N, C-alpha and C positions, 0 to 999 in steps of 0.2 A: 689153290692155296688161300686166296682171298676169302673164299666161301667157308674154309675151315676156321680161319681166324674170326670171321663174323659169328660163327657158330659158338666158338669158345667164349667170346665176349657176351653173347646172348645167354649162354649157360651161367656165367658168373652173375649176370644181372638177375636171372631167374632165382638163383640161390639166395641172393640178398633179399629178393621180395618175398620168398617163402619163410624167411627167418623173422621171428618177432624180436624186436630189439628193446632192451631196457637201457636207455642211455641216460645216466645219471649226471645232472648238471645243477649248478647253483650260481647265484650271483655273488654270494659271500663265500670266502674261504673257510675251511674247517667246518664244512656243513655235515660231515659224517658219512661221506661217500664210501669209504672203505668199510665202515661199519655196516652200511646198507648192502654193499656188495657181499660181504660175508653172509648176511641174512638171506639175500636173494638166492645165493648159491646153495645154501642148505635147504631152502624151501623147494627149489626146483629139483634137488637131488631127492628130497622126501617124496615129491609127487611123481618121481620116475621119469622126469623129462630129459630129453637130450639137449644139452646146453653147453655153452662156453663162456668163460670169463675173459674179458679183454680190457687192457688199460693202454690206449694208444701212445700216451707220453708218460713215462715214469719219471719220478723225481728222486734221484739219489740224495744222500745226506749232504754231499758237497761236490764241488767241481773236480776234486782231486782224489776221490775215493772210488771204489767199485761202482759201476753204473747202475747196479740194481737198485730198484725201489724198495725200501724195506717193507712197505705194505704189500706190495706184490709178492715179495719173498715170503712173508708171513702166510698169505693166502695160499700160496703154492705148497707150502710145508704143512699146512693144516687142513683146510676144508676143500681145496681143489688140487690134489696131486695129479699131475699129468706127465705123459711121456713127451709132450711137445717141448721144443727148446724155449728158453726164457724169451728170446727175441720174437717168438710168435705171439706170446701173451702180452708183451710190452715192448714194441719194436723201436721206439725212439726214446732216448734218455736225455733230459734237460734238467740240470741242477737248479735248485731254487735260489741259490746264492750267485750274484753276478752273472745271471743268465743272459742279461742284455748284451753283455760283451762276448758271449760265447756263441750266440746264434744270430742269424741274419736271413733276410728274404731270399738269398741265393740258395740256400738249403731247403727252401719251402717245398719245391716239387719233389725233391729227393726224399724228404721226410714223409710227405703225403703218399708217395708211391710205396715206401716201406710199410706204412700203416695199412694201406689198401691190400697190399700183397699178403701181409700177415692175417689181416682180417678174413680175406677170402679163404685162406687155408684153414682157419679155426672155425669158420662158419659152415663148412662143408658137413652135410648130413646132420645139422643141428636145428632144433626147433626154436630155441631161444638163445640170445646172446645178451650178456650183462656187460655194459661198457661203463667203466669208471671214468668219468670225465676229468678235466683239468681242475685245479683248485678253485677256479672261478671261470665263468664264461668270458671274462675280460682278459684272462691270462693268455699270453702269446698272440694276441690279436694283431699286434704290430707286424708280425711276420706271417700272418695267415694260417697259424696253427691252433687257433682257438676252437672251442668245442663245435661251434656251428660250422666253421669251415670244414672241420673234419667230418662231421655228420653228413654234410652235403656231398663230400667226396666219396663217402661210403654208400650213398643213396639212401641214407637214413633221414626220414622227413619228420620224425617225432621224437621229442626227448622228454624226460621226466624232470620237472623243476623242483628242487629242494629248497624250502624256505626255513630259516632257523630263527627269525626274529620273534621274541615274545613281546611285541608291541604292535600298535596299529600301523607302524611303518611297513610291516609286512605287505599291507595292501598296496601301498605305492610301489613297492619293489616288484610285487607280482605283476601289476599292470604295466609298469615300465618294461619288465622282461617280456611280457606277452606282446606288447607293441614292437619291441625290438626283434623278437623271434619272427613275428609276421612280416617285418621289413626284410628279413633274411630268408623269408619263405620256409620257415620251419614251424611246426605246430607243437603245442604242449599236450603230451599224453595225459598228464594230470599233475597236480601239486602234491608234494609229500612234505608235510610239516615234520621237522625233526629237531630234537634237543630243545623242546619247548618247556618253559617253566610250568609247573603244575597249576599255578593260580591263573595262568592265561589260557588254558585249554578251553574253558567254557567260552571265553571271548572269541576264540577261533571259530567255535560252532556258530556263534552269532554272525561273524563276518562272512562265514560260508553261506549262511541262509540269506543275508541281506545284500551281499555284494558278489561274491565269487560265482554263486549259482546263476546269476544273471547272464553271465558270459559263457555259460555251458563249459566251465573248466572243471573236470572232476577233481575232487579231493581224494586222494588215494589213501590217506591215513594221517593220523596225528600221533607223534611219538614223543612221550614225555622225556625231558632230560633226565638221564640216569647218571647220578654223581659217580657211582662206582665204575661204570663203563667208560666214562669221559674224563675221569681224573688220572693224572700220571702216576706212575710208581716212582719210588725213589731212584731206582736204577736208571729210569728214563731220564730223570733230572741230572743224575751224575754224567751220563753219556752226553747230554745236551750241553752241559757246561765244560766238559773235558775235565771234570773234577776228580779228586782222588779221595777214596775211602780211607780214613786214618785210624779207624777202630774196627779191625776185622772181626773182633769178637761179636760185634753187632750186625754182621753181614746179613743175617736172616731179615733184618729190617729193611733191606733193599727192596723188598717186595711190598712195603707199606704203601697205602694209597695217600696221596696228598690232595686234599680238597681246597686248600687256600694257601696263599703266600703272605708272609708278614715280615716286614723289615723292622729290625731293632735298631732304632737310632734315638731312643729316648732313655730315661732312667729306668731301672729295674722295676720300680713300683708302678710306673705308667705302663710298662710293657705287660705286666701281669694283668692289668685291667683288659687290654686288648686280647691277650692270649686266652682269657676265659670266655671271650665272645665267639671263639672259633674252635673247630675241632680238626684233627689230622692236619695240622699246619706244617709247612716248611718255614722254619724261622731263619731269617737271613740277617747276620750281623758280622762284625769284624772278629777275627780270632783273638783280639786283645780285649774284647768285651766279656770278661769272665762273669761279671754280675748278671748280664743279660742271658748269656748261655745257660747259667745255672738256673735262673728263673724260668726259662723256657723249658728246660728239661723236666721240671716239676709240674708241667701242664700238659695238654693233649697235643703233642707235636709228633710228627712222623719222621722228621729229620732236622738236623742243624746244618745250615750251609754257612760256612765261615769264609768271608771274602778276603781278597788280597794275599791268599796263600799264607796266612799268618797262623802258626800252630797255637792251639789253645793251651791253657794251663792243664796240668795233669789231672786236677780235680774235676774238670769238665769231662775229660775222656773216661775217667773212673765211673762217674755218674751215668754217663751215656751208655757205658757197657752194662751197668746194672739194669738199666731200663731197656736195653736192646734197641737203642736209638742210634741210627748211623749218623756219623759226622762226615760231612763232604767238604773238602777244601776246594774252594773256587780260585782259579788263577787270576781272576779279573776283580776289579773294584766293585762295589756295591751296585752302582748304576749299571755298569756293563753286564753284571750278572743278571739284573732284572731284565735288561733288554734281550739277553740270550734266552731267558725263560719265556718271554713273550712269543718267542718263535717256536716254542715246544709244541710238538703235535702228538699227544698221547695216543698210543696204539691199543687195539684190543689185545688182551692177553689170552693165551691158550685156554686157561681155566675159566674164561668168560664167555667162550663160544656157545655153550649151552643156553646162557642167558640171552644172547643175541637172537637165536632162532625163536626162543619163547617170546620175546618182544615183537619180532618181526611178523610172526604168525598171528599174533593177537591184534596188533594195531593196524596192519595193512589190509585194505579191502581187496583181497586177491581175486574176487570174482570180477573186478574191473580190469584185471591184468592177464589172467590166464584163460 
């Protein structure tokens, strides 16, 4: 009996060693791990590889809703349909809001076992595993469910580091992370620069040549920030705010992209000056500011967000309908509305999936990975 148990444990370890793992991690949150996961999935599918997608800890929208992570749900419904239960793909669920009060170290071993058991099931007969890490390598470190603790528990000794800074601070963060990983006995497979401003890409090439190459850390690719892919749609803003669309006639505008947010707290003349400097804006003001709302509707705005749940003048609704610009009523004041929008995490839309694989194939050095 003991011999059989040892053989089973050996088989599990052999399976893990045979599988090549792309564990996506970052120091900063909102690094684009779901975007990269979608791209990796499509690339491996195109190459005919046997692979699986795995997100050890999913993040539901709130502590009191369905435990499903919306990003995982999107991936399962689009690029990675599978017969496996959701709990195999994302075995642990921890909401982003008030999570400190919801989890503790007592559940650490239970959570790690759930993760390992699910991982062993999905890794069977696979050549590659894409693991979408936590929002940050710091997340959940208090209770031992951070990325590196999970990686070591799964016998994964290398991770991919995603850098998103378009400044020389990226070098400090890279080497801080490198030293921290070495302290935790985990290596960096390579660095993937993501969401980088166009005018900083040449500088990254310089930094790679003069600094990063000295330490034999491969640069796996440099992906330019794509405004279209990483900008929210009006519908996502509405859901984030818990807002109400008050002009159904302009509901087609819920799919509009929003590239910038502008708060209207000035007179109409001053507002026009700022509005003409931006495009595809979400203009935020009070419902009683008819002058500002009318001025905004005559410029390049994707939506009006009226705070305090104050209904606007009928002239505002009429003009918005003519221009097919949705008006969202926010239940909060302007400050709280902006704070809620700061937590907004735009997702990839189904009609953008083709663009994702196009970017991923072009910008990543796949010869270093496959």
